[in-house]
C-alpha positions as CSV (number, residue, x, y, z in Angstrom):
1,X,8.8,18.2,-36.5
2,X,12.5,16.8,-36.5
3,X,13.2,17.7,-40.3
4,X,12.0,21.0,-39.2
5,X,14.4,21.2,-36.3
6,X,17.7,20.1,-38.6
7,X,16.4,22.7,-41.5
8,X,16.3,25.6,-38.6
9,X,19.5,24.4,-37.3
10,X,21.5,24.3,-41.2
11,X,20.0,27.7,-41.7
12,X,20.9,29.3,-38.1
13,X,23.6,27.6,-37.3
14,X,22.5,27.0,-33.9
15,X,20.9,24.0,-32.0
16,X,17.1,24.1,-32.5
17,X,14.8,22.0,-30.2
18,X,10.7,22.0,-31.2
19,X,8.5,21.0,-28.1
20,X,5.2,20.4,-28.8
21,X,2.7,21.5,-26.0
22,X,0.2,18.7,-24.4
23,X,-2.9,20.5,-26.8
24,X,-0.2,20.2,-29.7
25,X,0.1,16.7,-28.9
26,X,-3.5,15.4,-28.7
27,X,-4.1,17.6,-31.8
28,X,-1.5,16.4,-34.4
29,X,0.6,13.8,-32.6
30,X,-0.1,11.0,-34.5
31,X,-2.3,8.3,-32.9
32,X,-3.8,4.7,-33.0
33,X,-5.9,4.1,-36.2
34,X,-9.5,4.0,-35.5
35,X,-11.2,1.1,-37.0
36,X,-14.4,-1.0,-37.9
37,X,-13.6,-4.3,-38.5
38,X,-16.4,-7.1,-39.9
39,X,-14.7,-10.6,-38.8
40,X,-16.7,-13.6,-39.8
41,X,-15.3,-17.0,-38.4
42,X,-16.4,-20.5,-39.6
43,X,-15.4,-23.4,-37.0
44,X,-16.4,-27.4,-37.1
45,X,-18.7,-28.6,-34.5
46,X,-16.0,-29.0,-32.1
47,X,-15.0,-25.3,-32.3
48,X,-11.7,-25.4,-34.4
49,X,-11.5,-22.6,-36.1
50,X,-11.8,-23.6,-40.2
51,X,-11.4,-19.9,-42.1
52,X,-11.8,-16.2,-41.2
53,X,-12.6,-13.2,-43.4
54,X,-12.1,-10.2,-42.2
55,X,-13.1,-6.8,-43.6
56,X,-11.2,-3.4,-42.0
57,X,-11.8,0.2,-42.7
58,X,-9.4,2.4,-40.5
59,X,-9.4,6.0,-40.2
60,X,-5.8,7.1,-41.3
61,X,-6.5,10.9,-40.7
62,X,-4.7,13.5,-43.3
63,X,-1.3,11.7,-44.1
64,X,-0.3,8.5,-45.1
65,X,2.8,8.0,-42.2
66,X,3.6,4.1,-41.9
67,X,-0.2,3.6,-42.6
68,X,0.5,1.1,-45.5
69,X,2.6,-0.8,-43.5
70,X,-0.4,-0.6,-40.3
71,X,-2.9,-1.9,-42.6
72,X,-0.6,-4.9,-43.8
73,X,0.3,-5.6,-40.1
74,X,-3.5,-5.9,-39.2
75,X,-4.0,-8.7,-41.1
76,X,-0.8,-10.5,-40.8
77,X,-1.5,-10.7,-37.4
78,X,-4.8,-11.9,-37.6
79,X,-2.7,-15.2,-38.2
80,X,-1.5,-15.1,-34.4
81,X,-2.1,-16.7,-31.4
82,X,-4.9,-19.0,-33.0
83,X,-4.9,-21.7,-36.0
84,X,-6.5,-20.3,-38.6
85,X,-5.9,-22.8,-41.9
86,X,-7.8,-20.4,-44.4
87,X,-7.7,-16.5,-44.4
88,X,-9.4,-13.8,-46.4
89,X,-8.3,-9.9,-45.7
90,X,-9.5,-6.9,-47.0
91,X,-8.8,-3.7,-45.7
92,X,-8.5,0.1,-46.7
93,X,-7.3,2.8,-45.2
94,X,-9.4,5.9,-45.8
95,X,-8.1,9.5,-45.8
96,X,-9.9,12.0,-43.6
97,X,-9.6,15.7,-42.6
98,X,-8.1,14.5,-39.0
99,X,-4.6,14.0,-37.5
100,X,-2.9,11.3,-38.7
101,X,-2.6,7.7,-37.4
102,X,0.2,5.3,-36.7
103,X,1.8,3.2,-34.6
104,X,1.6,3.2,-30.8
105,X,1.8,0.0,-28.7
106,X,0.8,-3.0,-30.0
107,X,0.8,-1.7,-33.1
108,X,-2.8,-2.7,-34.7
109,X,-2.9,-5.8,-32.6
110,X,-4.6,-4.8,-29.7
111,X,-7.7,-3.8,-32.3
112,X,-7.7,-7.3,-33.6
113,X,-7.5,-9.1,-30.4
114,X,-10.3,-7.2,-28.9
115,X,-12.5,-8.2,-32.2
116,X,-11.2,-11.7,-32.5
117,X,-11.4,-12.8,-28.7
118,X,-14.9,-11.3,-28.4
119,X,-16.2,-13.4,-31.2
120,X,-14.4,-16.4,-30.2
121,X,-16.1,-16.1,-26.8
122,X,-19.6,-15.7,-28.8
123,X,-18.8,-19.1,-31.0
124,X,-18.1,-20.9,-27.5
125,X,-21.4,-20.2,-26.5
126,X,-23.2,-21.0,-29.0
127,X,-21.7,-24.5,-29.6
128,X,-21.4,-25.1,-25.9
129,X,-17.6,-25.6,-25.9
130,X,-15.9,-23.7,-22.1
131,X,-14.2,-20.5,-23.1
132,X,-10.6,-22.0,-22.6
133,X,-11.2,-25.1,-23.9
134,X,-11.8,-23.2,-27.3
135,X,-8.9,-21.6,-27.1
136,X,-6.7,-24.7,-26.4
137,X,-8.4,-26.4,-29.2
138,X,-7.1,-23.7,-31.5
139,X,-3.8,-22.6,-30.2
140,X,-0.8,-22.2,-32.4
141,X,1.7,-24.8,-31.4
142,X,5.9,-24.5,-31.4
143,X,7.0,-24.9,-34.9
144,X,3.7,-24.3,-36.9
145,X,3.7,-22.2,-40.0
146,X,0.8,-20.1,-40.7
147,X,-1.0,-19.5,-44.0
148,X,0.9,-16.4,-44.1
149,X,4.1,-17.7,-43.4
150,X,5.3,-17.2,-39.7
151,X,7.3,-19.5,-39.0
152,X,7.0,-20.1,-35.1
153,X,9.5,-21.4,-32.9
154,X,9.1,-20.9,-29.1
155,X,5.1,-20.2,-28.2
156,X,4.1,-21.1,-25.1
157,X,0.9,-20.1,-25.3
158,X,-1.2,-23.0,-23.9
159,X,1.1,-22.4,-21.0
160,X,0.3,-18.7,-20.7
161,X,-3.9,-19.6,-20.6
162,X,-3.3,-22.1,-17.9
163,X,-1.5,-20.0,-15.8
164,X,-3.7,-17.2,-15.8
165,X,-6.4,-19.5,-15.7
166,X,-5.1,-20.7,-12.1
167,X,-4.0,-17.6,-10.7
168,X,-7.0,-15.7,-11.4
169,X,-9.7,-18.5,-10.3
170,X,-11.0,-18.3,-13.3
171,X,-12.9,-21.4,-13.3
172,X,-14.2,-20.9,-9.7
173,X,-15.6,-17.3,-10.7
174,X,-17.1,-17.1,-14.5
175,X,-20.7,-17.0,-14.1
176,X,-20.4,-17.4,-10.3
177,X,-19.4,-13.9,-9.0
178,X,-22.5,-11.6,-7.5
179,X,-24.5,-9.5,-9.8
180,X,-22.4,-6.9,-11.4
181,X,-19.4,-8.6,-11.5
182,X,-17.6,-10.5,-13.7
183,X,-14.4,-11.9,-15.0
184,X,-13.0,-12.3,-18.7
185,X,-10.6,-14.0,-20.7
186,X,-8.4,-12.4,-23.4
187,X,-5.4,-13.8,-25.4
188,X,-3.2,-11.9,-27.9
189,X,0.3,-12.2,-29.3
190,X,3.1,-10.0,-30.8
191,X,6.6,-10.0,-33.0
192,X,9.7,-9.9,-31.6
193,X,11.1,-7.1,-34.5
194,X,9.6,-7.0,-37.7
195,X,11.6,-7.3,-41.0
196,X,11.7,-4.0,-43.0
197,X,13.3,-5.4,-46.2
198,X,15.1,-2.2,-46.9
199,X,16.9,-2.1,-43.0
200,X,16.8,-5.1,-41.2
201,X,19.9,-5.1,-39.9
202,X,21.4,-3.7,-36.1
203,X,25.3,-3.4,-35.5
204,X,27.4,-2.6,-32.3
205,X,31.0,-1.7,-31.2
206,X,32.7,-1.9,-27.8
207,X,35.9,-0.9,-26.9
208,X,37.7,-2.3,-23.8
209,X,39.2,0.5,-21.8
210,X,42.8,0.4,-20.3
211,X,41.0,0.5,-16.6
212,X,38.8,-2.6,-17.6
213,X,35.1,-0.5,-18.2
214,X,33.8,-0.9,-22.0
215,X,32.6,1.5,-24.0
216,X,29.3,0.0,-25.7
217,X,28.4,2.3,-29.0
218,X,24.8,1.1,-30.8
219,X,21.9,2.8,-33.0
220,X,19.1,2.5,-30.4
221,X,17.6,5.0,-28.6
222,X,16.6,4.5,-25.0
223,X,13.5,6.2,-25.2
224,X,12.6,5.3,-21.3
225,X,12.3,1.5,-22.1
226,X,15.6,0.4,-21.1
227,X,17.8,0.0,-23.3
228,X,21.0,0.9,-21.8
229,X,20.3,-1.1,-18.8
230,X,19.7,-4.4,-20.7
231,X,22.8,-3.8,-23.5
232,X,24.9,-3.3,-20.8
233,X,23.8,-6.4,-19.2
234,X,24.1,-8.5,-22.2
235,X,27.8,-7.2,-22.6
236,X,29.0,-7.8,-19.3
237,X,27.4,-11.1,-18.9
238,X,29.8,-12.0,-22.0
239,X,32.7,-10.5,-20.7
240,X,32.4,-11.1,-16.7
241,X,32.0,-7.8,-15.5
242,X,29.2,-5.6,-14.0
243,X,27.0,-4.0,-16.0
244,X,28.1,-0.7,-13.9
245,X,31.2,-1.4,-16.1
246,X,29.6,-0.4,-19.4
247,X,29.1,2.9,-20.6
248,X,26.5,3.5,-23.3
249,X,27.4,5.8,-26.1
250,X,24.5,8.6,-26.6
251,X,23.4,7.7,-30.1
252,X,24.4,10.3,-32.9
253,X,24.2,9.4,-36.4
254,X,27.6,10.7,-37.1
255,X,29.4,8.3,-34.8
256,X,26.9,5.2,-34.2
257,X,26.6,2.3,-36.2
258,X,23.7,1.8,-38.0
259,X,20.0,0.7,-36.8
260,X,16.7,0.4,-38.0
261,X,15.5,2.0,-34.8
262,X,13.6,1.6,-31.3
263,X,10.3,0.5,-32.4
264,X,8.8,-2.9,-33.1
265,X,9.9,-4.9,-30.2
266,X,13.2,-5.3,-31.6
267,X,16.1,-4.0,-29.8
268,X,16.1,-6.8,-27.4
269,X,16.3,-9.3,-30.1
270,X,17.6,-7.3,-33.0
271,X,20.5,-5.0,-31.3
272,X,20.9,-7.6,-28.4
273,X,22.2,-9.6,-30.8
274,X,24.6,-7.2,-32.1
275,X,25.8,-6.3,-28.5
276,X,26.5,-10.1,-27.7
277,X,28.3,-10.8,-30.9
278,X,30.5,-7.7,-30.4
279,X,31.4,-8.7,-27.1
280,X,32.2,-12.1,-28.1
281,X,34.7,-10.5,-30.7
282,X,36.3,-8.4,-28.0
283,X,36.4,-11.6,-25.2
284,X,38.2,-13.7,-28.4
285,X,40.7,-10.7,-28.3
286,X,41.2,-10.8,-24.7
287,X,41.3,-14.7,-24.4
288,X,44.4,-14.4,-26.9
289,X,45.8,-11.7,-24.7
290,X,45.6,-13.7,-21.6
291,X,46.5,-16.8,-22.7
292,X,49.9,-15.6,-23.9
293,X,50.5,-13.6,-20.6
294,X,49.5,-16.5,-18.4
295,X,51.2,-19.6,-20.9
296,X,47.4,-21.2,-21.3
297,X,45.1,-22.1,-24.3
298,X,42.9,-19.2,-25.2
299,X,39.8,-21.7,-25.5
300,X,40.1,-23.1,-21.4
301,X,39.7,-19.6,-20.0
302,X,36.7,-18.3,-18.3
303,X,35.8,-14.5,-17.8
304,X,34.2,-13.7,-14.2
305,X,34.7,-11.3,-11.6
306,X,36.6,-9.3,-13.5
307,X,38.9,-11.8,-14.0
308,X,40.4,-14.2,-16.8
309,X,41.3,-17.6,-15.2
310,X,41.8,-21.1,-16.6
311,X,39.2,-23.6,-16.4
312,X,41.7,-26.6,-15.7
313,X,43.7,-24.4,-13.4
314,X,42.1,-21.5,-11.7
315,X,45.3,-20.1,-9.7
316,X,46.0,-19.2,-13.6
317,X,44.4,-16.0,-13.4
318,X,44.5,-12.3,-14.3
319,X,42.5,-9.3,-13.7
320,X,40.4,-8.1,-17.2
321,X,42.2,-4.4,-16.7
322,X,45.6,-6.0,-16.5
323,X,45.2,-7.8,-19.4
324,X,44.3,-4.9,-21.4
325,X,46.7,-2.8,-20.3
326,X,49.2,-5.2,-21.0
327,X,48.1,-6.1,-24.3
328,X,47.8,-2.1,-25.2
329,X,51.2,-1.0,-23.2
330,X,53.1,-3.8,-24.5
331,X,51.9,-5.2,-27.5
332,X,50.0,-2.0,-29.1
333,X,46.6,-3.7,-29.1
334,X,43.5,-1.9,-28.7
335,X,40.4,-4.4,-28.2
336,X,37.4,-3.3,-30.3
337,X,35.1,-6.1,-30.7
338,X,32.2,-5.7,-33.6
339,X,29.0,-7.3,-33.8
340,X,25.7,-7.5,-36.5
341,X,22.6,-9.3,-36.5
342,X,20.9,-9.2,-39.5
343,X,17.0,-11.0,-39.7
344,X,17.8,-12.7,-42.7
345,X,17.7,-11.8,-46.8
346,X,13.9,-13.4,-46.6
347,X,11.8,-11.1,-48.4
348,X,7.7,-10.5,-47.8
349,X,5.6,-9.9,-50.4
350,X,3.1,-7.5,-49.3
351,X,0.7,-7.9,-52.1
352,X,0.2,-11.4,-50.6
353,X,0.8,-10.8,-47.2
354,X,3.5,-13.5,-47.3
355,X,6.7,-13.9,-45.5
356,X,8.0,-14.6,-42.2
357,X,7.8,-11.4,-40.8
358,X,9.7,-11.4,-37.5
359,X,12.8,-13.9,-35.9
360,X,10.2,-14.7,-32.8
361,X,6.6,-14.2,-32.0
362,X,5.3,-14.2,-28.1
363,X,1.8,-15.3,-27.2
364,X,0.2,-13.9,-23.9
365,X,-3.1,-14.5,-22.1
366,X,-4.9,-12.3,-19.3
367,X,-7.6,-12.5,-17.4
368,X,-9.6,-9.4,-15.8
369,X,-12.2,-9.2,-13.3
370,X,-14.3,-6.1,-13.0
371,X,-17.4,-4.5,-11.3
372,X,-20.0,-2.6,-12.8
373,X,-22.0,0.2,-11.0
374,X,-25.4,-0.6,-12.3
375,X,-26.9,2.8,-11.9
376,X,-23.6,5.1,-13.4
377,X,-22.3,2.1,-15.5
378,X,-19.0,3.3,-13.9
379,X,-16.4,0.1,-14.7
380,X,-13.7,-0.8,-11.6
381,X,-11.0,-2.9,-12.8
382,X,-10.5,-4.7,-9.0
383,X,-8.3,-7.7,-10.4
384,X,-5.9,-8.6,-13.1
385,X,-3.7,-11.5,-14.1
386,X,-1.4,-11.9,-16.8
387,X,0.7,-14.1,-18.3
388,X,3.3,-14.4,-21.5
389,X,6.1,-15.8,-23.2
390,X,8.7,-13.3,-23.9
391,X,11.6,-16.0,-23.3
392,X,14.2,-15.4,-21.0
393,X,13.7,-12.2,-19.2
394,X,17.1,-10.3,-19.1
395,X,15.9,-7.8,-17.0
396,X,13.1,-9.2,-14.8
397,X,12.6,-6.1,-13.0
398,X,12.2,-3.6,-16.1
399,X,10.3,-6.4,-18.0
400,X,7.7,-6.2,-15.2
401,X,7.7,-2.1,-16.0
402,X,6.9,-2.8,-19.6
403,X,4.2,-5.5,-18.8
404,X,2.6,-2.8,-16.1
405,X,2.5,0.1,-18.7
406,X,1.0,-2.0,-21.3
407,X,-1.5,-3.1,-19.4
408,X,-2.6,0.0,-18.1
409,X,-2.4,1.8,-21.4
410,X,-5.0,-1.2,-22.6
411,X,-7.4,-0.4,-20.0
412,X,-7.2,3.3,-21.2
413,X,-7.9,2.4,-24.5
414,X,-10.8,0.3,-23.0
415,X,-12.6,2.2,-20.7
416,X,-11.6,5.7,-20.8
417,X,-9.4,7.7,-23.8
418,X,-11.5,8.8,-26.8
419,X,-10.2,11.9,-29.1
420,X,-13.7,13.6,-30.0
421,X,-13.2,15.9,-32.8
422,X,-15.8,18.0,-34.8
423,X,-15.2,19.0,-38.2
424,X,-11.4,17.9,-38.1
425,X,-11.0,19.5,-34.7
426,X,-9.9,18.0,-31.4
427,X,-12.7,18.8,-28.7
428,X,-11.0,17.6,-25.2
429,X,-7.5,18.6,-26.1
430,X,-6.3,18.6,-22.2
431,X,-5.5,16.1,-19.6
432,X,-8.8,17.5,-17.8
433,X,-11.3,16.6,-21.1
434,X,-9.1,13.3,-22.3
435,X,-9.3,10.7,-19.6
436,X,-6.4,8.3,-19.1
437,X,-6.3,5.8,-16.0
438,X,-4.6,6.8,-12.9
439,X,-2.8,5.2,-10.2
440,X,-6.5,4.8,-8.4
441,X,-8.0,3.2,-11.6
442,X,-6.1,0.0,-11.5
443,X,-6.0,-2.8,-9.2
444,X,-4.0,-2.8,-5.8
445,X,-1.0,-4.7,-6.2
446,X,-2.2,-8.0,-4.7
447,X,-4.6,-8.3,-7.1
448,X,-2.5,-6.9,-10.1
449,X,0.0,-9.8,-10.8
450,X,2.0,-11.2,-14.1
451,X,3.9,-14.2,-14.7
452,X,6.3,-15.1,-16.8
453,X,6.2,-18.3,-18.7
454,X,9.8,-18.9,-19.3
455,X,11.3,-20.1,-23.0
456,X,14.3,-20.2,-24.6
457,X,14.3,-18.8,-28.1
458,X,17.3,-19.6,-29.7
459,X,17.2,-16.5,-31.9
460,X,17.7,-14.1,-29.0
461,X,20.3,-13.2,-27.0
462,X,20.4,-15.5,-23.9
463,X,17.1,-16.8,-25.1
464,X,15.2,-13.2,-24.9
465,X,11.7,-12.3,-26.8
466,X,10.1,-8.9,-26.5
467,X,8.4,-8.0,-23.7
468,X,6.9,-4.3,-24.0
469,X,4.0,-5.1,-26.1
470,X,2.5,-8.3,-26.4
471,X,1.4,-8.6,-23.1
472,X,-1.0,-5.6,-23.4
473,X,-2.6,-7.2,-26.5
474,X,-5.4,-9.1,-25.1
475,X,-6.5,-7.0,-22.2
476,X,-9.5,-5.0,-24.1
477,X,-11.0,-8.1,-24.9
478,X,-10.3,-9.4,-21.5
479,X,-12.6,-6.5,-20.2
480,X,-15.2,-6.8,-22.8
481,X,-15.6,-10.4,-21.5
482,X,-15.7,-9.6,-17.8
483,X,-18.4,-7.0,-18.6
484,X,-20.1,-9.4,-20.6
485,X,-19.9,-11.5,-17.5
486,X,-21.3,-9.2,-14.9
487,X,-24.1,-7.5,-16.9
488,X,-24.7,-9.5,-19.8
489,X,-24.0,-6.7,-22.3
490,X,-21.8,-7.3,-25.0
491,X,-19.8,-4.5,-25.7
492,X,-18.6,-3.9,-29.4
493,X,-17.1,0.0,-29.5
494,X,-14.3,1.8,-27.8
495,X,-13.9,2.7,-25.3
496,X,-16.3,1.0,-23.3
497,X,-17.8,4.0,-21.0
498,X,-20.6,4.3,-18.4
499,X,-23.0,5.7,-21.5
500,X,-22.6,2.9,-23.8
501,X,-23.0,0.4,-20.8
502,X,-26.2,1.9,-19.6
503,X,-27.5,1.7,-22.8
504,X,-26.7,-1.4,-23.3
505,X,-28.2,-2.6,-19.7
506,X,-31.0,-0.6,-20.8
507,X,-31.3,-2.3,-24.3
508,X,-31.4,-6.0,-22.7
509,X,-34.1,-4.9,-19.9
510,X,-36.3,-3.8,-22.7
511,X,-35.9,-7.1,-24.4
512,X,-36.4,-9.4,-21.3
513,X,-40.0,-7.5,-21.2
514,X,-40.5,-7.6,-24.3
515,X,-39.9,-11.3,-24.2
516,X,-41.8,-11.7,-21.5
517,X,-45.0,-10.1,-23.3
């Protein structure tokens, strides 16, 4: 689509815009990989995982897209958030006569978490171990190195579990709620930007204008997740100004610095570090000019409230914009800061799956309470409590929005969304027939809670990690566990539709009658 627009523009000499209709989006837009996951887990009697063997078949559709990386990522993320000392992973991505599949929020991780956490619940039941305790016993800890080479820094997984258990009242509710009402636990993890080998570096440029405002230029596109806001906040924090003083240049490959792109939860950490370093470069230049104007050591200067002043004598102060004007008009200096961030030269061996994929990793946990109608099989999500370690949230309101969005998307994946294909044709290519969760399908605000477990990630700008994907990775497993708690029916296919739940209830009833006979 994008290449077609470029070629048509070149041929016509005119701007070209291509827009898909909704039925085209649902027919040819890329989507998650449908997967069949076979997972075998070996544990000791204490529930500690000793080994896992995973076989995976993924329906990739008619084109490759980034399918190779998808299959690698599914196996790589088997290593989080639990300690698994030995892993065997076999996967195949199958070409079919369907629309192509690629990355979607929580790229492959949500499918893996659904399979793994569901199985961990079953293992805990077989061994007579509390489901919370078996997770604690297997939790990855800060400083761990996984079998595939992930070097884990900050990772407050145990704290996330305990926050969720306390906030949801899980211990008081599990197995004790009224019939057809249940609560379940789900856990997951994600990375903060992937090392892509071919292109893993971000860059930023900052120019301080004569009026004290800042022109910030990066290659990261804001697609609604708040890139421009958080980048402005980072630059403003370093320079002692307000985010409103920062203007972001629209991304244009002719003029903006190079950037790998807005995906993989990379922007806050990768581009944010580049912006922070560019702002620090600009601040150093401003400090030199202000120090010369004030007759003081530049190293002693503080930037705050749009002013620059001496730490030792606060009467020695000058407005930031006055410093810029004096430097520009009297010294001929233009304050332009540049910053880069690269994830390092470490390579990942895609043949073996070994290598440290990301500079940082974040765990999450959630509890979901559901009510199941035994007459219709309909599932109502009546409560959600989540927690994740996204480092230091730089924009708490935006983080909250990202977390809610990830959660609702996973609720849709678990209960509603399903493309029906017959002979390669999509049969439900409309919002009328392709069901997604509405505002009425999520819990009321007082029962829809999420907590940030605050850590300080040294790799991230001001201690930040990703926040847009990891919070949704354990939701599907939690819903499946809650349905089991409510009905005794273990769901292993998605979506968990009313029809499948009714069939499960009927099969359970037949099994009980058979045992009675």
